[in-house]
C-alpha positions as CSV (number, residue, x, y, z in Angstrom):
1,M,0.0,0.0,0.0
2,A,3.0,2.3,0.3
3,G,3.7,4.9,-2.3
4,N,4.0,8.7,-2.9
5,N,0.4,9.0,-3.9
6,K,-0.8,7.4,-0.6
7,K,-1.3,9.4,2.5
8,A,0.3,8.2,5.7
9,I,-1.0,9.1,9.2
10,M,1.2,9.4,12.3
11,L,-0.9,8.9,15.4
12,L,1.3,10.6,18.0
13,G,1.1,9.9,21.7
14,H,3.1,11.0,24.8
15,G,4.7,7.7,25.6
16,S,4.7,6.0,28.9
17,K,6.8,3.6,31.0
18,A,3.7,1.4,31.3
19,P,3.6,-0.9,28.3
20,E,-0.3,-1.2,28.4
21,A,-0.5,2.6,27.9
22,N,1.6,2.5,24.8
23,E,-0.4,-0.5,23.5
24,T,-3.6,1.5,23.7
25,L,-2.1,3.9,21.1
26,R,-1.0,1.1,18.9
27,K,-4.5,-0.5,19.1
28,A,-6.0,2.9,18.2
29,A,-3.6,3.2,15.2
30,R,-4.6,-0.2,13.9
31,A,-8.3,0.7,14.1
32,V,-7.8,4.0,12.3
33,E,-5.9,2.3,9.6
34,E,-8.6,-0.3,9.1
35,R,-11.5,2.1,9.2
36,G,-9.9,5.1,7.5
37,G,-8.5,3.5,4.4
38,Y,-5.1,5.3,4.6
39,G,-1.9,4.0,3.1
40,M,-0.5,3.5,6.6
41,V,-1.2,4.6,10.1
42,L,1.9,4.6,12.3
43,P,1.8,5.0,16.1
44,A,4.7,7.1,17.4
45,F,5.7,8.7,20.7
46,L,7.2,11.9,22.0
47,Q,9.2,10.2,24.8
48,M,9.8,7.0,26.8
49,E,8.8,4.7,23.9
50,K,9.9,3.9,20.3
51,P,9.5,5.0,17.6
52,D,9.9,8.6,18.5
53,F,8.7,11.4,16.1
54,Q,11.8,11.5,13.9
55,E,12.1,7.7,13.8
56,G,8.4,7.5,12.8
57,V,8.9,10.0,10.0
58,D,12.1,8.2,8.8
59,A,10.2,4.9,8.7
60,L,7.3,6.3,6.7
61,V,9.6,8.0,4.2
62,A,11.6,4.8,3.8
63,K,8.3,3.1,2.9
64,G,7.7,5.7,0.1
65,F,5.4,8.1,1.8
66,N,6.1,11.8,1.3
67,D,2.7,13.1,2.5
68,I,2.2,12.7,6.2
69,T,-0.5,13.9,8.5
70,V,0.2,14.0,12.2
71,M,-2.7,13.5,14.6
72,P,-1.7,14.5,18.2
73,Y,-3.5,11.9,20.4
74,F,-3.7,14.4,23.2
75,L,-6.7,15.7,25.1
76,Y,-5.1,19.1,26.0
77,M,-3.3,21.8,24.0
78,G,-0.2,21.7,26.2
79,L,3.4,22.6,25.4
80,H,3.9,19.3,23.6
81,V,1.4,20.3,21.0
82,T,2.0,24.0,20.8
83,Q,5.9,24.0,21.0
84,D,7.5,20.6,20.7
85,L,5.6,19.4,17.7
86,P,6.2,22.4,15.3
87,A,9.9,22.1,16.1
88,E,9.9,18.3,15.4
89,M,8.0,18.9,12.1
90,E,10.5,21.6,11.0
91,E,13.4,19.2,11.6
92,A,11.7,16.5,9.6
93,R,11.3,18.9,6.7
94,R,15.0,19.7,6.8
95,K,15.9,16.1,6.8
96,H,13.6,15.0,4.0
97,A,13.4,17.3,0.9
98,G,10.0,17.6,-0.6
99,L,8.3,16.1,2.5
100,K,4.7,17.3,3.0
101,I,3.8,17.1,6.7
102,A,0.8,18.7,8.4
103,L,-0.6,18.7,11.9
104,T,-4.3,18.1,12.7
105,K,-6.1,19.4,15.8
106,N,-5.7,17.4,18.9
107,L,-8.6,15.5,20.5
108,G,-9.7,18.4,22.6
109,F,-13.3,18.8,23.5
110,H,-15.9,16.9,21.5
111,D,-19.4,15.7,22.2
112,K,-18.4,12.1,21.5
113,L,-15.8,12.3,24.2
114,I,-18.5,13.4,26.6
115,D,-20.6,10.5,25.6
116,I,-17.7,8.2,26.4
117,T,-17.1,9.9,29.7
118,I,-20.7,9.4,30.7
119,Q,-20.6,5.8,29.6
120,R,-17.5,5.1,31.7
121,I,-19.1,6.7,34.8
122,E,-22.3,4.7,34.2
123,E,-20.3,1.5,33.8
124,F,-18.8,2.2,37.3
125,T,-21.9,3.4,39.1
126,G,-24.4,1.2,37.4
127,E,-26.7,4.2,37.1
128,K,-28.1,5.8,34.0
129,T,-28.2,9.6,33.5
130,S,-31.4,11.3,32.2
131,A,-29.7,11.8,28.9
132,S,-28.9,8.1,28.4
133,S,-32.0,6.7,29.9
134,G,-34.3,8.0,27.2
135,Q,-35.9,10.7,29.3
136,A,-36.8,13.8,27.5
137,L,-34.2,16.6,27.8
138,C,-35.1,20.2,28.2
139,Q,-35.6,21.8,24.8
140,H,-33.5,24.8,24.1
141,P,-35.6,28.0,24.0
142,I,-34.5,28.8,20.5
143,E,-35.3,25.3,19.2
144,K,-38.7,25.5,21.0
145,E,-39.5,28.8,19.4
146,S,-38.4,27.5,16.0
147,F,-40.8,24.6,16.2
148,R,-43.6,27.0,17.4
149,I,-43.0,29.1,14.3
150,I,-43.0,26.1,12.0
151,G,-46.3,25.1,13.5
152,T,-47.9,28.5,12.7
153,E,-46.8,28.2,9.1
154,L,-47.6,24.6,8.6
155,D,-51.1,23.0,8.3
156,E,-50.4,20.4,10.9
157,S,-53.8,18.8,10.4
158,A,-52.7,17.6,6.9
159,F,-50.3,15.1,8.4
160,P,-50.8,11.9,10.4
161,P,-49.8,12.3,14.0
162,L,-46.7,10.1,13.7
163,E,-45.5,11.7,10.5
164,L,-45.9,15.3,11.6
165,P,-42.9,15.3,14.1
166,V,-40.7,13.9,11.3
167,V,-41.8,16.6,8.8
168,K,-41.4,19.4,11.3
169,R,-37.8,18.3,12.3
170,V,-36.8,18.2,8.6
171,I,-38.2,21.7,8.1
172,H,-36.4,22.8,11.3
173,T,-33.2,21.4,9.9
174,T,-33.5,23.0,6.5
175,A,-35.8,26.1,7.0
176,D,-37.4,24.8,3.7
177,F,-41.1,24.3,3.8
178,E,-41.0,22.5,0.4
179,F,-40.2,19.4,2.4
180,K,-43.8,19.3,3.6
181,D,-44.7,18.3,0.0
182,I,-41.7,16.3,-1.1
183,L,-41.1,14.2,2.0
184,K,-43.0,10.9,1.5
185,F,-43.9,8.1,3.8
186,T,-45.0,4.6,2.8
187,T,-47.7,3.1,5.0
188,G,-46.4,2.3,8.5
189,A,-42.9,3.7,7.8
190,V,-42.7,5.7,11.0
191,E,-44.0,2.9,13.1
192,A,-41.5,0.5,11.5
193,G,-38.6,2.8,12.2
194,V,-39.6,3.4,15.8
195,R,-40.1,-0.3,16.4
196,A,-36.6,-1.1,14.9
197,I,-35.0,1.4,17.3
198,R,-36.9,0.0,20.3
199,E,-35.8,-3.5,19.4
200,G,-32.2,-2.3,19.3
201,R,-31.7,-3.0,15.6
202,S,-28.7,-1.7,13.6
203,I,-28.9,1.7,12.0
204,I,-26.7,1.8,8.9
205,T,-25.7,5.0,7.1
206,D,-24.1,5.7,3.7
207,V,-21.6,8.3,4.9
208,R,-19.9,9.3,8.2
209,M,-21.7,12.7,8.2
210,V,-25.0,11.0,8.7
211,E,-23.7,8.7,11.4
212,A,-22.0,11.6,13.2
213,G,-25.2,13.6,13.3
214,I,-27.4,10.9,14.9
215,M,-28.1,11.5,18.6
216,K,-26.5,8.3,20.1
217,Y,-27.7,9.0,23.6
218,R,-31.3,8.6,22.4
219,L,-30.5,5.2,21.0
220,E,-28.5,3.8,23.9
221,P,-31.5,2.9,26.1
222,F,-32.7,0.5,23.5
223,G,-29.2,-0.9,22.6
224,A,-29.5,0.4,19.0
225,K,-26.2,1.2,17.4
226,T,-25.1,3.1,14.3
227,F,-22.7,1.7,11.6
228,C,-21.0,3.2,8.6
229,F,-18.5,1.3,6.5
230,S,-17.9,3.6,3.6
231,S,-14.5,4.7,5.0
232,D,-13.3,1.2,5.8
233,K,-10.1,0.1,4.0
234,S,-11.7,-3.2,3.1
235,V,-14.6,-1.4,1.5
236,A,-12.3,0.8,-0.4
237,D,-10.4,-2.3,-1.7
238,M,-13.8,-3.9,-2.6
239,A,-14.9,-0.8,-4.5
240,S,-11.7,-0.6,-6.4
241,A,-11.7,-4.3,-7.4
242,Q,-15.4,-4.2,-8.4
243,G,-15.4,-0.8,-10.1
244,T,-18.0,0.7,-8.0
245,T,-18.3,3.5,-5.4
246,K,-17.3,3.0,-1.8
247,T,-20.8,3.9,-0.6
248,A,-22.2,1.2,-2.8
249,A,-19.7,-1.3,-1.6
250,S,-20.4,-0.4,2.0
251,M,-24.0,-1.6,1.5
252,R,-22.6,-5.0,0.6
253,K,-20.5,-5.1,3.8
254,A,-23.5,-3.9,5.8
255,A,-25.8,-6.7,4.5
256,E,-24.9,-9.1,7.4
257,I,-26.4,-6.7,10.0
258,M,-29.1,-5.1,7.9
259,E,-32.0,-7.5,8.5
260,G,-34.8,-5.7,10.4
261,G,-32.8,-2.5,10.9
262,I,-32.8,1.0,9.4
263,V,-30.7,2.0,6.5
264,A,-30.4,5.8,6.2
265,I,-29.0,7.1,2.9
266,G,-28.6,10.9,2.6
267,N,-25.6,11.4,0.3
268,A,-25.0,8.6,-2.3
269,P,-27.6,7.5,-4.9
270,T,-25.3,4.6,-5.7
271,A,-25.7,3.3,-2.2
272,L,-29.5,3.4,-2.5
273,S,-29.4,1.7,-5.9
274,E,-27.1,-1.0,-4.5
275,L,-29.2,-1.5,-1.5
276,L,-32.3,-2.1,-3.7
277,R,-30.3,-4.6,-5.8
278,I,-29.3,-6.5,-2.7
279,I,-32.9,-6.8,-1.5
280,A,-34.2,-7.6,-5.0
281,S,-31.7,-10.5,-5.2
282,G,-33.1,-12.1,-2.0
283,G,-30.8,-10.4,0.4
284,P,-31.7,-9.1,3.9
285,R,-34.6,-6.6,4.2
286,P,-34.3,-3.6,6.5
287,A,-37.4,-2.6,8.5
288,L,-37.1,0.9,7.1
289,I,-35.2,2.6,4.3
290,I,-34.6,6.3,4.6
291,G,-33.8,7.2,1.0
292,V,-33.0,10.9,0.7
293,P,-29.8,11.2,-1.4
294,V,-29.3,14.6,-2.9
295,G,-27.9,15.6,-6.3
296,F,-28.2,15.8,-10.1
297,V,-26.8,12.5,-11.1
298,G,-28.8,9.4,-10.2
299,A,-30.5,10.8,-7.1
300,V,-34.0,11.2,-8.7
301,E,-33.8,7.8,-10.4
302,A,-32.7,6.0,-7.3
303,K,-35.5,7.4,-5.3
304,E,-38.1,6.6,-8.0
305,E,-36.8,3.1,-7.9
306,L,-37.3,3.0,-4.1
307,E,-40.8,4.4,-4.5
308,K,-41.7,1.6,-6.9
309,S,-40.1,-1.2,-4.9
310,G,-42.9,-1.6,-2.4
311,L,-40.5,-1.5,0.5
312,T,-41.2,0.4,3.7
313,A,-39.5,3.8,3.3
314,I,-39.3,7.5,4.0
315,Y,-37.9,9.3,0.9
316,T,-37.9,12.6,-0.9
317,K,-39.2,13.3,-4.4
318,G,-36.9,15.0,-6.8
319,R,-33.3,16.3,-6.4
320,K,-33.5,17.6,-2.8
321,G,-32.3,15.6,0.2
322,G,-29.0,15.3,1.8
323,S,-27.1,14.0,4.9
324,T,-28.8,16.5,7.2
325,I,-32.2,15.3,6.1
326,A,-31.3,11.7,6.8
327,V,-30.0,12.7,10.2
328,A,-33.2,14.7,11.0
329,I,-35.4,11.8,10.1
330,V,-33.4,9.3,12.3
331,N,-33.4,11.7,15.2
332,A,-37.1,12.3,14.9
333,L,-37.7,8.5,15.0
334,A,-35.4,8.2,18.1
335,I,-37.3,10.9,19.9
336,L,-40.6,9.2,19.1
337,A,-39.1,5.9,20.3
338,A,-38.6,7.4,23.7
339,E,-42.1,8.9,24.0
340,A,-44.9,6.7,25.5
341,H,-47.6,8.4,23.4
342,T,-46.5,6.6,20.2
343,G,-48.5,3.6,21.5
344,L,-46.0,1.1,20.1
345,K,-44.9,-1.9,22.2
């Protein structure tokens, strides 16, 4: 996989005298390499363990990489990140002519780290927080007012009670009232999606952007998990070998966990078309397909194919759609799953 046209990643940790601490970084590097599809992901350390920064760069250059991205696996922006690393990078550039080396942001503050923090606390205490137990959280005043305004401009009586919250959340996400006309539901689509979440089924997305936007804490009480394989190295290899897109190939990899779950496609028409081919050939059937890919090439056709398929689905007519639409629909279903008034068992 080495070569000048392949990007290498250096995952840089502090380094510790404790072998298990260093092994954690190596394990993270292996996972990033597998899921990220990079040419190589090398763990390296600033001190107390090998390879150090310069040795790591030397090793990557020796393998033919001249484009290296350094990811500081640090929580805080301390002196190591702000002072030591720039100096190390400058020395690497002096040693290796033509080397492209860049520094990403460190881990820092991120909602996903907060999710992990809460999970670790709950694992220890055995108690669930209100956020992870499915209890309704306080709605932000701006969001509350936004939904009130939407309600005044929307004929709410025109929608079935379970479809209305989904439509309103999509309009809230886009500020586009056209979605009241182009967002379509097959019979029982919302019920099927809510039931799949309550049963802890898999939620598969076509791209990371959709997966990242889904409110995981609303899924956790039911054991439902999100999956996206389009950035996996194995999927990239499959797509290259079969002459297809990574998002289409990701549907093939997801087939083994797709039965009875939710597939949310917001970006890639090829993923939707491939999903329909898998089902038509006797493959697994999701409980619900959210088919809202956006675009000018293949999007309309893929959604028309979904409409004709007879499958349980929520989809958009025409070119409009997108990852944020898919996220809004899944989140609306997750909120409904936590509300007793849905009347679903």
